[in-house]
N, C-alpha and C positions, 0 to 999 in steps of 0.2 A: 504494500500500500504506500502510495506517495503521501507524504505529510509535510505541510508547511509549519514552521515553528510558530510559537505564539507571538514572537517578535514581529514576524511578517503579517500575521493575522491582525494583531492589534494595531500595527502601523497603518494598514490599509483602512481599518475602521476609524482610527484617529484622523486620518487624512479626509475621510468622508465627512466627519464632523466639522473639521476646519473648513472644508469646501462649502459647508452650509452657510458660513458667514461671509463668503466671498462676495464682493470685493472689499467691503469696508467695515465689517463687524468682526473684531477679533473674538476667537473662541477660547475660553479659559481652559486650563488643564483640568480644573475641577468639573467643568461641564462635560468634557470628554470622558473623564473617569466615571462620572455618574451615569451618563447615557450609555456607555459601553461596558460598564461594570468591570473596570480595570483599575488596578492600584495606581495612584499618582506617581509613586516612586518609579514603577516600571515604565509608565508613560514618559516621565522625564528623560529616561535613558533613550527611549525610542525617538522622542521629539528632538532631542539634542542631535542625534544622528541625522535626522531629516533636515534640521536647520543647517548643519554643517554641509549637507549636500545641496543646499540652496533651494530646497523644495518649499520651505516655509520660512517665515521670519517671526521673531517674537517682538511684541510690543510691551514695553515695561510700564508700570504704574497703574493707577485706577483706570478702568476701561480697557486695560491691556489684555493680552492673550496671544493667540497665534493666528496668522493670516497666510494664505497661499502666496507664493512669490510669482506665480503665473495663474492664468485662468484654469478652472477645473477641466476644461476641454483640452488643455495643453499638457496635463500631467497624466502619464500612463501608469497603470498598475505595475507594469514591468519596471518603471523607473523607481517606484517606491520599494518594491521587493528587492531589486538589485542592490539598493543602498543598505537594506536591512539584512538580507539573506546572502548576498553575493550572486554570482552567476547561477543560472539554472543548471544544476548538475544532479540528475536524478539517481545516479549511482556514484559510488566513491571513485570509480575509474575516470569519471569525467570531471572530478573536482581538481582544479588547477593546483591546489595545495597538496593533494595526495598523489595524483597521477596514476598510471597503471603500467606495469611491466609487461602485460600481455597484449597491449594495443595491437600489435602487428599480427597476432595469431588468434585474437578473441573473436568468436563467431557472433557475439551480440554487441560489441562495442559500437559499431555503426548504427545499429538499431536504437540503442539508448541515446546516442548522440542526436540522431534525427528526431526522436521523440522530444528531447529537451529543447531542440531548436523550434519545434512546432509549438510547444508550450510557451516559450518565450515570445515567439511571433504573435501568438494569440493575445498574450498579456499586453503586448505593445499596442494592440488595436483597441484596448479598453481604457478609457479615460475615467477620471473621477466623475465627470459629468455623466458619462454612460452608466456608471455605478449608481448614481442618484436617480436616474430615470428608469433603470432596468432595461435599457434598450441594447442588449447584447446577448449572445449565446442563445439558449433556448428559454430564457426567462420571459415571462409575459411583460410587454411594455408597461411602464408606469409602476412596476412592482416596488422599486426603490422609493418612489414618491408616496405610494400608499403607506409604506413603513414610516416615512417622515410624518405624514398626516396623522397616522394612528398614534405616534409618539406625542405629537402636539396636542391631540385631543385628550390623551391621558394626562399630560402636564396641565392642561386647562382644568380637567376634572380634579386633579390633585390640588390645584391652587384654590378651588372653590370650596373644598371640604373644610 
């Protein structure tokens, strides 16, 4: 089974939240942590990496938080994951840090390499904007927006109680 680490999963989810404030409403780490049920300490590590990669910027002081450095339509899921996870390497033999001694004689090396390239190519076609609208893959259009509307109605109900 292929598995993405929590760092990659939470990073994409945090970027989704930050994109919701684009272009001028900074999203606080507290908001992200509460909405995505992730610890602020872990989010700080993730957001620091994304900030160093120039995907987001932090605004200090009251009314501060995080903003995207580019539009949601210009930030691919691949760019987020490559900063947090490194290159797509679905087996250890494709990991540049590990390498493989059997590359020249391995019957499956090219298969895994081609699969990794397909995954990365797909992730490059999906932007944060696509994630928020659900207009990709086999998902129903507007699924992401329904999630956002459902969350807002829950927040409104919680605020009235």
